N, CA, C and O atoms as CSV, one atom per row, in Angstrom:
chain,resi,resn,atom,element,x,y,z
A,1,MET,N,N,42.720,1.584,-25.195
A,1,MET,CA,C,43.954,1.064,-25.762
A,1,MET,C,C,44.689,2.227,-26.430
A,1,MET,O,O,44.463,2.512,-27.606
A,2,ALA,N,N,45.557,2.891,-25.689
A,2,ALA,CA,C,46.248,4.064,-26.195
A,2,ALA,C,C,47.415,3.710,-27.104
A,2,ALA,O,O,47.465,4.143,-28.255
A,3,ASP,N,N,48.343,2.933,-26.593
A,3,ASP,CA,C,49.520,2.569,-27.377
A,3,ASP,C,C,49.696,1.059,-27.387
A,3,ASP,O,O,49.537,0.388,-26.367
A,4,VAL,N,N,50.025,0.549,-28.551
A,4,VAL,CA,C,50.335,-0.867,-28.690
A,4,VAL,C,C,51.645,-0.925,-29.458
A,4,VAL,O,O,51.704,-0.593,-30.642
A,5,GLY,N,N,52.681,-1.345,-28.775
A,5,GLY,CA,C,53.985,-1.435,-29.439
A,5,GLY,C,C,54.483,-0.082,-29.912
A,5,GLY,O,O,55.170,0.002,-30.930
A,6,GLY,N,N,54.146,0.982,-29.186
A,6,GLY,CA,C,54.596,2.316,-29.570
A,6,GLY,C,C,53.719,2.995,-30.608
A,6,GLY,O,O,54.042,4.095,-31.057
A,7,ILE,N,N,52.617,2.365,-31.000
A,7,ILE,CA,C,51.710,2.916,-32.012
A,7,ILE,C,C,50.441,3.381,-31.313
A,7,ILE,O,O,49.863,2.643,-30.515
A,8,GLY,N,N,50.004,4.602,-31.609
A,8,GLY,CA,C,48.743,5.094,-31.067
A,8,GLY,C,C,47.589,4.384,-31.756
A,8,GLY,O,O,47.227,4.735,-32.879
A,9,ALA,N,N,47.013,3.397,-31.099
A,9,ALA,CA,C,45.965,2.560,-31.697
A,9,ALA,C,C,44.749,3.384,-32.091
A,9,ALA,O,O,44.165,3.147,-33.148
A,10,ASP,N,N,44.355,4.343,-31.265
A,10,ASP,CA,C,43.185,5.167,-31.595
A,10,ASP,C,C,43.436,6.001,-32.839
A,10,ASP,O,O,42.572,6.120,-33.707
A,11,ARG,N,N,44.629,6.579,-32.914
A,11,ARG,CA,C,44.972,7.401,-34.085
A,11,ARG,C,C,45.021,6.537,-35.339
A,11,ARG,O,O,44.521,6.937,-36.390
A,12,LEU,N,N,45.615,5.368,-35.232
A,12,LEU,CA,C,45.693,4.438,-36.358
A,12,LEU,C,C,44.303,4.060,-36.833
A,12,LEU,O,O,44.042,4.047,-38.036
A,13,ARG,N,N,43.399,3.749,-35.899
A,13,ARG,CA,C,42.033,3.371,-36.251
A,13,ARG,C,C,41.336,4.519,-36.972
A,13,ARG,O,O,40.634,4.304,-37.960
A,14,THR,N,N,41.534,5.750,-36.469
A,14,THR,CA,C,40.930,6.929,-37.098
A,14,THR,C,C,41.420,7.098,-38.528
A,14,THR,O,O,40.624,7.363,-39.428
A,15,LEU,N,N,42.716,6.948,-38.743
A,15,LEU,CA,C,43.278,7.084,-40.091
A,15,LEU,C,C,42.739,6.015,-41.031
A,15,LEU,O,O,42.371,6.306,-42.169
A,16,VAL,N,N,42.694,4.779,-40.553
A,16,VAL,CA,C,42.190,3.671,-41.381
A,16,VAL,C,C,40.728,3.907,-41.747
A,16,VAL,O,O,40.341,3.690,-42.895
A,17,GLU,N,N,39.918,4.345,-40.800
A,17,GLU,CA,C,38.504,4.587,-41.069
A,17,GLU,C,C,38.317,5.737,-42.059
A,17,GLU,O,O,37.437,5.678,-42.918
A,18,ARG,N,N,39.140,6.781,-41.943
A,18,ARG,CA,C,39.055,7.885,-42.910
A,18,ARG,C,C,39.391,7.400,-44.312
A,18,ARG,O,O,38.713,7.748,-45.279
A,19,ILE,N,N,40.445,6.592,-44.414
A,19,ILE,CA,C,40.840,6.058,-45.719
A,19,ILE,C,C,39.726,5.191,-46.291
A,19,ILE,O,O,39.427,5.271,-47.483
A,20,GLU,N,N,39.114,4.369,-45.455
A,20,GLU,CA,C,38.019,3.513,-45.925
A,20,GLU,C,C,36.847,4.341,-46.433
A,20,GLU,O,O,36.259,4.010,-47.462
A,21,ARG,N,N,36.500,5.417,-45.724
A,21,ARG,CA,C,35.399,6.293,-46.180
A,21,ARG,C,C,35.745,6.946,-47.504
A,21,ARG,O,O,34.904,7.029,-48.400
A,22,LEU,N,N,36.992,7.413,-47.632
A,22,LEU,CA,C,37.411,8.039,-48.883
A,22,LEU,C,C,37.401,7.049,-50.041
A,22,LEU,O,O,37.043,7.407,-51.163
A,23,GLU,N,N,37.795,5.805,-49.773
A,23,GLU,CA,C,37.741,4.769,-50.816
A,23,GLU,C,C,36.302,4.530,-51.265
A,23,GLU,O,O,36.048,4.334,-52.453
A,24,GLU,N,N,35.363,4.546,-50.328
A,24,GLU,CA,C,33.948,4.391,-50.677
A,24,GLU,C,C,33.475,5.567,-51.534
A,24,GLU,O,O,32.757,5.379,-52.515
A,25,GLU,N,N,33.884,6.778,-51.154
A,25,GLU,CA,C,33.508,7.961,-51.934
A,25,GLU,C,C,34.111,7.905,-53.325
A,25,GLU,O,O,33.462,8.269,-54.306
A,26,LYS,N,N,35.360,7.445,-53.409
A,26,LYS,CA,C,36.032,7.326,-54.702
A,26,LYS,C,C,35.290,6.340,-55.604
A,26,LYS,O,O,35.117,6.588,-56.797
A,27,ALA,N,N,34.852,5.220,-55.023
A,27,ALA,CA,C,34.107,4.220,-55.799
A,27,ALA,C,C,32.797,4.807,-56.307
A,27,ALA,O,O,32.393,4.550,-57.441
A,28,ALA,N,N,32.134,5.599,-55.462
A,28,ALA,CA,C,30.878,6.223,-55.886
A,28,ALA,C,C,31.127,7.229,-57.009
A,28,ALA,O,O,30.356,7.294,-57.966
A,29,LEU,N,N,32.195,8.007,-56.896
A,29,LEU,CA,C,32.524,8.971,-57.954
A,29,LEU,C,C,32.879,8.267,-59.258
A,29,LEU,O,O,32.501,8.718,-60.339
A,30,THR,N,N,33.601,7.171,-59.149
A,30,THR,CA,C,33.956,6.400,-60.340
A,30,THR,C,C,32.694,5.897,-61.037
A,30,THR,O,O,32.606,5.932,-62.265
A,31,ALA,N,N,31.737,5.439,-60.273
A,31,ALA,CA,C,30.473,4.975,-60.849
A,31,ALA,C,C,29.731,6.130,-61.512
A,31,ALA,O,O,29.151,5.958,-62.584
A,32,ASP,N,N,29.744,7.307,-60.883
A,32,ASP,CA,C,29.095,8.486,-61.471
A,32,ASP,C,C,29.752,8.868,-62.797
A,32,ASP,O,O,29.066,9.184,-63.769
A,33,ILE,N,N,31.087,8.836,-62.828
A,33,ILE,CA,C,31.814,9.177,-64.054
A,33,ILE,C,C,31.477,8.174,-65.151
A,33,ILE,O,O,31.285,8.553,-66.306
A,34,ARG,N,N,31.406,6.898,-64.791
A,34,ARG,CA,C,31.044,5.856,-65.757
A,34,ARG,C,C,29.660,6.133,-66.352
A,34,ARG,O,O,29.445,5.944,-67.549
A,35,GLU,N,N,28.730,6.579,-65.514
A,35,GLU,CA,C,27.383,6.898,-65.985
A,35,GLU,C,C,27.396,8.063,-66.970
A,35,GLU,O,O,26.679,8.041,-67.970
A,36,VAL,N,N,28.209,9.076,-66.690
A,36,VAL,CA,C,28.285,10.229,-67.590
A,36,VAL,C,C,28.880,9.806,-68.932
A,36,VAL,O,O,28.412,10.249,-69.980
A,37,PHE,N,N,29.907,8.954,-68.910
A,37,PHE,CA,C,30.466,8.452,-70.164
A,37,PHE,C,C,29.426,7.634,-70.934
A,37,PHE,O,O,29.342,7.734,-72.158
A,38,ALA,N,N,28.645,6.836,-70.230
A,38,ALA,CA,C,27.588,6.054,-70.885
A,38,ALA,C,C,26.556,6.987,-71.511
A,38,ALA,O,O,26.077,6.737,-72.616
A,39,GLU,N,N,26.219,8.052,-70.811
A,39,GLU,CA,C,25.278,9.042,-71.341
A,39,GLU,C,C,25.849,9.691,-72.598
A,39,GLU,O,O,25.143,9.859,-73.592
A,40,ALA,N,N,27.126,10.053,-72.549
A,40,ALA,CA,C,27.769,10.672,-73.712
A,40,ALA,C,C,27.785,9.703,-74.895
A,40,ALA,O,O,27.532,10.103,-76.032
A,41,LYS,N,N,28.080,8.436,-74.625
A,41,LYS,CA,C,28.093,7.432,-75.685
A,41,LYS,C,C,26.695,7.276,-76.278
A,41,LYS,O,O,26.539,7.142,-77.491
A,42,GLY,N,N,25.687,7.294,-75.417
A,42,GLY,CA,C,24.307,7.185,-75.876
A,42,GLY,C,C,23.880,8.342,-76.767
A,42,GLY,O,O,22.983,8.206,-77.599
A,43,GLU,N,N,24.540,9.485,-76.579
A,43,GLU,CA,C,24.239,10.660,-77.404
A,43,GLU,C,C,25.131,10.740,-78.634
A,43,GLU,O,O,25.092,11.723,-79.375
A,44,GLY,N,N,25.950,9.687,-78.854
A,44,GLY,CA,C,26.729,9.600,-80.079
A,44,GLY,C,C,28.152,10.132,-80.000
A,44,GLY,O,O,28.832,10.209,-81.023
A,45,PHE,N,N,28.616,10.499,-78.812
A,45,PHE,CA,C,29.982,10.996,-78.693
A,45,PHE,C,C,30.956,9.831,-78.656
A,45,PHE,O,O,30.644,8.766,-78.124
A,46,ASP,N,N,32.139,10.038,-79.223
A,46,ASP,CA,C,33.201,9.043,-79.226
A,46,ASP,C,C,33.907,9.106,-77.866
A,46,ASP,O,O,34.522,10.119,-77.532
A,47,ILE,N,N,33.820,8.045,-77.099
A,47,ILE,CA,C,34.330,8.034,-75.728
A,47,ILE,C,C,35.852,8.130,-75.697
A,47,ILE,O,O,36.405,8.806,-74.830
A,48,LYS,N,N,36.540,7.463,-76.628
A,48,LYS,CA,C,38.003,7.547,-76.660
A,48,LYS,C,C,38.451,8.988,-76.879
A,48,LYS,O,O,39.375,9.466,-76.221
A,49,VAL,N,N,37.799,9.666,-77.794
A,49,VAL,CA,C,38.154,11.057,-78.080
A,49,VAL,C,C,37.778,11.944,-76.900
A,49,VAL,O,O,38.519,12.864,-76.555
A,50,LEU,N,N,36.641,11.677,-76.285
A,50,LEU,CA,C,36.217,12.448,-75.129
A,50,LEU,C,C,37.233,12.317,-73.989
A,50,LEU,O,O,37.558,13.311,-73.340
A,51,ARG,N,N,37.728,11.124,-73.745
A,51,ARG,CA,C,38.762,10.917,-72.717
A,51,ARG,C,C,40.038,11.679,-73.066
A,51,ARG,O,O,40.698,12.243,-72.192
A,52,GLN,N,N,40.371,11.688,-74.349
A,52,GLN,CA,C,41.567,12.397,-74.812
A,52,GLN,C,C,41.408,13.905,-74.602
A,52,GLN,O,O,42.350,14.574,-74.178
A,53,VAL,N,N,40.223,14.438,-74.896
A,53,VAL,CA,C,39.957,15.859,-74.690
A,53,VAL,C,C,40.079,16.211,-73.206
A,53,VAL,O,O,40.649,17.242,-72.852
A,54,ILE,N,N,39.549,15.363,-72.357
A,54,ILE,CA,C,39.622,15.609,-70.909
A,54,ILE,C,C,41.076,15.605,-70.455
A,54,ILE,O,O,41.479,16.453,-69.658
A,55,ARG,N,N,41.866,14.660,-70.954
A,55,ARG,CA,C,43.284,14.594,-70.603
A,55,ARG,C,C,44.010,15.849,-71.066
A,55,ARG,O,O,44.836,16.397,-70.335
A,56,LEU,N,N,43.704,16.309,-72.285
A,56,LEU,CA,C,44.349,17.514,-72.818
A,56,LEU,C,C,43.964,18.759,-72.023
A,56,LEU,O,O,44.797,19.640,-71.812
A,57,ARG,N,N,42.714,18.837,-71.584
A,57,ARG,CA,C,42.263,20.002,-70.814
A,57,ARG,C,C,42.954,20.091,-69.461
A,57,ARG,O,O,43.071,21.177,-68.892
A,58,LYS,N,N,43.410,18.960,-68.944
A,58,LYS,CA,C,44.112,18.955,-67.664
A,58,LYS,C,C,45.539,19.485,-67.805
A,58,LYS,O,O,46.150,19.908,-66.823
A,59,MET,N,N,46.061,19.461,-69.018
A,59,MET,CA,C,47.444,19.840,-69.261
A,59,MET,C,C,47.608,21.352,-69.282
A,59,MET,O,O,46.679,22.091,-69.609
A,60,ASP,N,N,48.800,21.793,-68.927
A,60,ASP,CA,C,49.185,23.186,-69.073
A,60,ASP,C,C,49.196,23.529,-70.565
A,60,ASP,O,O,49.542,22.685,-71.392
A,61,SER,N,N,48.827,24.737,-70.902
A,61,SER,CA,C,48.737,25.153,-72.300
A,61,SER,C,C,50.052,24.946,-73.047
A,61,SER,O,O,50.054,24.459,-74.178
A,62,GLY,N,N,51.158,25.309,-72.424
A,62,GLY,CA,C,52.470,25.148,-73.062
A,62,GLY,C,C,52.806,23.693,-73.292
A,62,GLY,O,O,53.316,23.333,-74.353
A,63,ASP,N,N,52.529,22.851,-72.314
A,63,ASP,CA,C,52.785,21.413,-72.458
A,63,ASP,C,C,51.927,20.824,-73.566
A,63,ASP,O,O,52.384,19.989,-74.347
A,64,ARG,N,N,50.673,21.272,-73.624
A,64,ARG,CA,C,49.759,20.768,-74.658
A,64,ARG,C,C,50.249,21.170,-76.042
A,64,ARG,O,O,50.242,20.353,-76.962
A,65,GLN,N,N,50.671,22.416,-76.200
A,65,GLN,CA,C,51.170,22.885,-77.497
A,65,GLN,C,C,52.428,22.129,-77.904
A,65,GLN,O,O,52.599,21.779,-79.072
A,66,GLU,N,N,53.303,21.879,-76.943
A,66,GLU,CA,C,54.527,21.135,-77.234
A,66,GLU,C,C,54.201,19.710,-77.675
A,66,GLU,O,O,54.788,19.206,-78.633
A,67,GLN,N,N,53.272,19.065,-76.983
A,67,GLN,CA,C,52.892,17.704,-77.342
A,67,GLN,C,C,52.256,17.665,-78.729
A,67,GLN,O,O,52.546,16.768,-79.521
A,68,GLU,N,N,51.395,18.631,-79.025
A,68,GLU,CA,C,50.758,18.678,-80.342
A,68,GLU,C,C,51.778,18.923,-81.449
A,68,GLU,O,O,51.664,18.357,-82.536
A,69,ALA,N,N,52.787,19.772,-81.173
A,69,ALA,CA,C,53.828,20.045,-82.172
A,69,ALA,C,C,54.657,18.789,-82.438
A,69,ALA,O,O,54.979,18.492,-83.588
A,70,ILE,N,N,54.999,18.062,-81.396
A,70,ILE,CA,C,55.773,16.827,-81.568
A,70,ILE,C,C,54.946,15.792,-82.316
A,70,ILE,O,O,55.464,15.089,-83.183
A,71,LEU,N,N,53.656,15.695,-81.983
A,71,LEU,CA,C,52.775,14.757,-82.680
A,71,LEU,C,C,52.711,15.101,-84.166
A,71,LEU,O,O,52.802,14.214,-85.016
A,72,ASP,N,N,52.552,16.391,-84.480
A,72,ASP,CA,C,52.521,16.809,-85.887
A,72,ASP,C,C,53.838,16.475,-86.595
A,72,ASP,O,O,53.829,16.036,-87.745
A,73,LEU,N,N,54.958,16.680,-85.915
A,73,LEU,CA,C,56.260,16.357,-86.482
A,73,LEU,C,C,56.362,14.867,-86.791
A,73,LEU,O,O,56.818,14.478,-87.867
A,74,TYR,N,N,55.937,14.041,-85.846
A,74,TYR,CA,C,55.981,12.589,-86.053
A,74,TYR,C,C,55.055,12.181,-87.197
A,74,TYR,O,O,55.423,11.352,-88.030
A,75,LYS,N,N,53.868,12.756,-87.237
A,75,LYS,CA,C,52.936,12.433,-88.315
A,75,LYS,C,C,53.490,12.843,-89.668
A,75,LYS,O,O,53.335,12.126,-90.656
A,76,GLN,N,N,54.136,14.002,-89.708
A,76,GLN,CA,C,54.743,14.469,-90.963
A,76,GLN,C,C,55.863,13.521,-91.387
A,76,GLN,O,O,55.974,13.179,-92.565
A,77,ALA,N,N,56.690,13.096,-90.435
A,77,ALA,CA,C,57.788,12.174,-90.747
A,77,ALA,C,C,57.279,10.850,-91.277
A,77,ALA,O,O,57.961,10.189,-92.060
A,78,LEU,N,N,56.100,10.463,-90.861
A,78,LEU,CA,C,55.523,9.189,-91.301
A,78,LEU,C,C,54.585,9.343,-92.498
A,78,LEU,O,O,53.964,8.373,-92.932
A,79,GLY,N,N,54.484,10.572,-93.032
A,79,GLY,CA,C,53.639,10.806,-94.187
A,79,GLY,C,C,52.157,10.715,-93.862
A,79,GLY,O,O,51.357,10.320,-94.710
A,80,MET,N,N,51.789,11.078,-92.641
A,80,MET,CA,C,50.399,10.945,-92.215
A,80,MET,C,C,49.616,12.250,-92.323
A,80,MET,O,O,48.404,12.246,-92.110
A,81,LEU,N,N,50.263,13.354,-92.644
A,81,LEU,CA,C,49.551,14.622,-92.782
A,81,LEU,C,C,48.982,14.727,-94.193
A,81,LEU,O,O,49.634,14.340,-95.163
A,82,SER,N,N,47.769,15.251,-94.299
A,82,SER,CA,C,47.174,15.358,-95.643
A,82,SER,C,C,47.423,16.699,-96.228
A,82,SER,O,O,46.999,16.972,-97.350
């Protein structure tokens, strides 16, 4: 079955199967990440803060500094700095 309605059926099947395999791999990775967070929690780490640190590490240094400066400004405006 080469073409159905102008669509390469074999190519379509190949793409769908690749996506399905990748979705399975993604689910497995998500489960692995969940296990690492559970391990970190078991060792006393704060998971919310750990997620925040991971998010910050993904950011460009300049973007991170800008965000921290704005956060400090907002905290100062609200009287939250000690």
